[in-house]
C-alpha positions, 0 to 999 in steps of 0.5 A: 069100808073097802066094798063101799069105796069100790061101789062108789068108784063104779058109780063114779066111772059110770058118771064119767061115761054118761057125762062124756057120752052126753058131749063132754066137759060141762060137768067137770066140777061134778066129776071132780067131786065124785072122784074126790068122794071116792078117794076119801072113801078109799082113805077111810078104808085104809086103801091109800094107793087107791085114794091117791089114784082117785084124788089125782083123777079128781084134780084133773077134772077140777083143773078143767072146771071153767068157774074159777072159784069152784076150780080153786076150791076143788083143787085145794081139797084135792091137794089136801086129800092127796097129801094125806093119802100119800102120807097114809101110804107110808111115805112122808117123802112122797107127801112132801115131794107132791106138795113141793111139786104144786108150788105156790098153787098149794097155798093159793087158798088162804082159808085152807092154810091152817088145815094144810098146816094141821095135815103137815103136823100130823104127818111130821108127828107120825114120822117122829113116832116112827123114830124118823126124826129127819123126816119129821124135821123135813116135813116141818121145814117145808110147812113153816116155809109157807108164804105169809104170816102163819097162825102163831099157835100152830106155827109154834107147835110145829116149831116145838116138834121140829126142835124135839126132832133136831134134839133127837138128831143131836143137832143142838144148834138147830134145836135151839133155834127152832125152840127160840122161834117157837118161844117168841111166837108164844110170847106174841100170842100171850101179848096180843 
């Protein structure tokens, strides 16, 4: 897997060289896609630092894409994979710090919000399994602060996990509050 990722990176670097040799940034979206694929290959090969580097390169090209809808779609995918790669590198804190640094841009593509929340759930669950309950609660606190109404079933799952993390931290009042919020969401789903 790592060899395949390195081969793809070599091809991507050659593509960058050829494109800019031809006169510049008319193919920024293609370059962004190439770096993004390379980053995903490295992530699959369990080489998250290389994945982060490649996805950041993809985001830089995506940001220069003239077509607004293409730019938004590419950036959204870069943000998702960038968060996953940082978490895979072993630091939920880096993943959350990166997500925070994006501000409202992170949530700009409404269709991607459920996927983002799933990613944050997986990061929080991994932190919880590593007995990093404070990290788990922090990740979920960030995720449920997303703008707009969140998908109720997923929102409830996040809150239930957060409630358990607070229980493990012996923060009973916060655990109860998160559990009550989750319960209200379940009732809303069942009543709809």
